[in-house]
C-alpha positions in Angstrom: 97.8 85.4 80.9 99.7 84.4 84.1 102.5 82.0 83.7 102.6 79.8 86.9 106.0 79.7 88.6 107.8 76.8 90.2 105.7 76.6 93.4 103.0 74.5 91.7 103.4 71.6 94.0 103.0 73.9 97.0 99.8 75.3 95.7 98.5 71.8 95.0 99.2 70.9 98.6 97.2 73.8 100.1 94.3 72.5 102.1 91.2 74.3 103.5 89.1 77.1 102.0 90.7 80.2 100.5 88.5 83.3 100.2 89.4 86.1 97.8 87.8 89.4 98.7 88.1 91.6 95.6 88.7 90.1 92.2 89.7 93.2 90.2 92.9 93.4 88.2 95.3 92.4 91.0 93.0 90.0 92.8 92.0 88.5 89.5 95.6 88.1 88.4 96.3 86.2 91.7 93.3 84.0 91.2 94.3 83.1 87.7 97.8 82.3 88.9 96.6 80.1 91.7 94.4 78.0 89.3 97.1 77.9 86.7 99.5 76.6 89.3 97.2 73.7 90.3 95.2 75.1 93.3 92.0 73.1 93.5 89.2 75.5 92.3 86.7 74.0 94.7 88.7 75.4 97.6 88.3 79.0 96.4 85.5 81.4 97.4 85.4 84.7 95.5 83.6 87.7 97.1 83.1 90.6 94.7 79.9 92.6 94.2 80.6 93.2 90.5 82.7 90.4 89.2 84.0 90.6 85.6 82.8 88.1 83.0 86.2 86.4 83.2 85.8 85.9 87.0 82.2 84.8 86.6 83.3 82.2 84.1 85.6 80.6 86.7 82.5 79.4 88.5 82.3 76.6 85.8 85.6 75.4 87.0 84.4 75.0 90.6 85.2 78.4 92.1 82.4 79.5 94.5 81.3 83.0 93.6 79.5 85.2 96.2 78.0 82.3 98.2 75.3 83.3 100.7 77.3 81.8 103.6 80.9 80.9 103.1 81.4 80.1 106.8 84.8 80.6 108.3 87.8 80.1 106.0 91.3 78.9 106.5 92.8 81.8 104.4 91.4 85.2 103.5 93.1 87.3 100.8 92.0 90.9 100.9 92.4 92.6 97.5 89.8 95.4 97.8 90.8 99.0 97.3 92.2 100.5 100.6 89.6 103.3 100.5 86.9 100.6 100.6 88.3 98.6 103.4 86.4 100.5 106.1 83.1 99.3 104.8 84.2 95.9 103.4 86.2 94.9 106.5 83.2 94.5 108.7 81.5 92.2 106.1 84.7 90.1 105.9 85.0 89.6 109.7 82.5 86.6 109.8 84.9 84.7 107.5 87.8 85.0 110.0 88.5 82.6 112.9 91.4 83.3 115.3 93.4 80.8 113.3 92.6 82.2 109.8 95.5 83.4 107.7 94.6 86.9 106.4 96.8 88.1 103.5 96.2 91.8 102.6 97.5 93.4 99.4 96.0 96.8 100.2 98.4 99.7 100.0 98.8 101.6 103.3 96.7 99.4 105.5 98.8 98.4 108.5 98.8 95.0 110.2 97.3 96.6 113.4 94.4 97.9 111.4 93.8 94.6 109.7 93.9 92.8 113.1 91.4 95.3 114.6 88.9 95.0 111.7 89.3 91.3 110.7 91.4 89.5 113.3 93.3 86.3 112.4 97.0 85.9 111.6 97.9 88.8 109.3 100.4 89.0 106.4 100.6 92.4 104.8 101.9 92.3 101.2 102.5 94.7 98.3 102.5 93.2 94.8 102.7 95.2 91.5 100.9 95.0 88.2 103.3 92.9 86.3 101.7 90.1 88.3 99.2 90.0 85.5 101.8 88.3 83.3 103.5 86.3 86.1 106.4 88.9 86.3 105.4 90.8 89.4 107.4 91.2 92.6 105.7 91.2 96.0 107.2 92.3 99.4 105.5 90.8 102.5 105.7 91.1 106.2 104.1 88.8 108.8 102.5 89.5 112.1 104.1 87.7 115.1 101.2 85.2 115.4 101.7 83.9 111.8 102.9 80.3 111.9 105.6 78.9 109.7 103.0 76.9 107.8 100.8 79.9 107.3 103.8 81.9 106.0 104.5 79.1 103.6 100.9 79.2 102.4 101.1 83.0 102.0 104.4 82.7 100.1 102.9 80.2 97.7 99.8 82.3 97.0 101.9 85.4 96.4 104.6 83.6 94.4 102.0 82.4 91.9 102.3 85.8 90.1 106.0 86.5 90.5 108.9 86.8 92.9 108.4 87.4 96.7 110.6 89.1 99.2 110.0 89.0 102.9 110.9 91.7 105.4 110.7 91.8 109.2 110.1 95.6 109.6 106.6 96.7 108.6 107.7 100.4 108.5 109.5 99.6 105.2 106.2 98.8 103.4 105.4 102.5 102.6 108.7 102.8 100.7 108.1 99.4 99.1 104.8 100.7 97.9 106.4 103.8 96.5 109.2 101.9 94.7 107.7 98.6 93.4 104.0 99.0 94.0 103.8 102.3 92.1 106.9 101.7 90.1 105.4 100.3 86.9 103.6 103.6 86.4 106.9 105.4 86.4 108.2 103.0 83.7 105.1 103.5 81.6 105.6 107.2 82.0 109.2 106.9 80.8 107.9 105.1 77.6 105.3 107.9 77.1 107.8 110.7 77.5 110.5 109.0 75.5 108.1 108.8 72.6 107.1 112.5 73.0 110.7 113.5 73.1 111.3 111.6 69.9 108.4 113.5 68.2 110.0 116.7 69.4 113.2 115.6 67.7 111.4 115.1 64.4 110.3 111.4 64.4 106.8 110.5 63.2 104.6 109.8 66.3 103.9 106.2 65.4 107.5 105.4 64.9 108.6 107.2 68.1 106.0 105.3 70.1 107.1 101.9 68.7 110.8 102.8 69.3 110.1 103.9 72.9 107.9 100.9 73.8 110.3 98.4 72.3 113.3 100.1 73.9 111.8 100.2 77.4 110.5 96.6 77.1 113.7 95.2 75.7 115.9 97.0 78.2 113.7 95.7 81.1 114.0 92.2 79.8 117.8 92.5 79.5 118.0 93.8 83.0 115.8 90.8 84.1 118.0 88.2 82.4 121.3 89.7 83.4 123.1 89.5 86.8 125.1 92.5 85.8 124.3 95.7 87.9 122.1 98.3 86.2 125.0 100.8 86.4 127.3 98.4 84.4 124.6 97.8 81.8 124.3 101.6 81.4 128.0 102.0 81.1 128.1 99.3 78.5 125.8 101.4 76.3 127.8 104.6 76.9 130.7 105.4 74.6 132.9 108.3 75.9 132.0 111.5 74.1 129.1 109.7 72.2 125.4 110.4 71.9 124.4 108.4 75.0 127.0 110.2 77.1 125.5 113.6 75.9 122.0 112.5 77.0 123.2 111.1 80.3 124.9 114.4 81.1 121.4 115.9 81.2 119.7 113.0 83.0 122.5 112.6 85.6 123.0 116.3 86.3 122.4 117.7 89.8 118.9 118.7 88.7 118.3 115.6 86.6 116.6 112.2 87.2 117.9 111.3 90.7 116.5 114.3 92.6 113.2 114.0 90.6 112.9 110.3 91.5 113.7 111.0 95.2 110.9 113.6 95.3 108.5 111.2 93.5 109.2 108.3 95.9 108.9 110.6 98.9 105.5 111.8 97.7 104.3 108.2 97.2 105.7 107.1 100.5 103.9 110.0 102.3 100.6 109.1 100.6 101.0 105.4 101.6 101.4 106.6 105.2 98.3 108.8 104.9 96.2 105.9 103.7 97.0 104.2 107.0 95.6 107.0 109.1 
């Protein structure tokens, strides 16, 4: 369940029609955050060929689901899979006027491609899956023709599911996708492998899994609540010559975690660039 953030009043002040194309996990999380934050449901049009029961149920709150003719909208949020955009984009173009704000959360799809297919004033954004609990982080970049008011609208819509950072250089978005967009999967993998390593060390599988999940989740929450750098938090756990230091000697070796993460981020960045081709 999404916990609305402090921009409720901004969401309540948004006027005009907002169309959401694609109401899967990320699009659905955004929609839930908008409504929880006070956005008028009657202003929202959802376009999804196979809406989930949860999305379909929102029609009772006033959300317009797959109307035959939505007309041109003030804001279009594109949350379809990037591989589907080629086919979906042409169907979305009738919704877009020259003054329409188009907010895309598709990985790898550049502003120029969005402008060519849909038109409008484009904001390209990359959220991540903790948005589903209101703890996501999104990085956004705006095209030159996006007005200050449109940027504020985009910020409010994106901030409904977590923090938002704005950049001026679109070329950073591939690395953003690799670090924060894909990043939750790396953390979940850490929990998986920490549990497996615990089993190898002799722990029962159920206990190892509980310990790994709680440790990753608790450490993440500590990092979230603290202003102390991650390196300092790590050092606070590490006694000289102790057990943590022994493990970190392996993880921080020349062939340890850093070079592995650099390779992983490079691979994800490369794939994000390929999606734009």
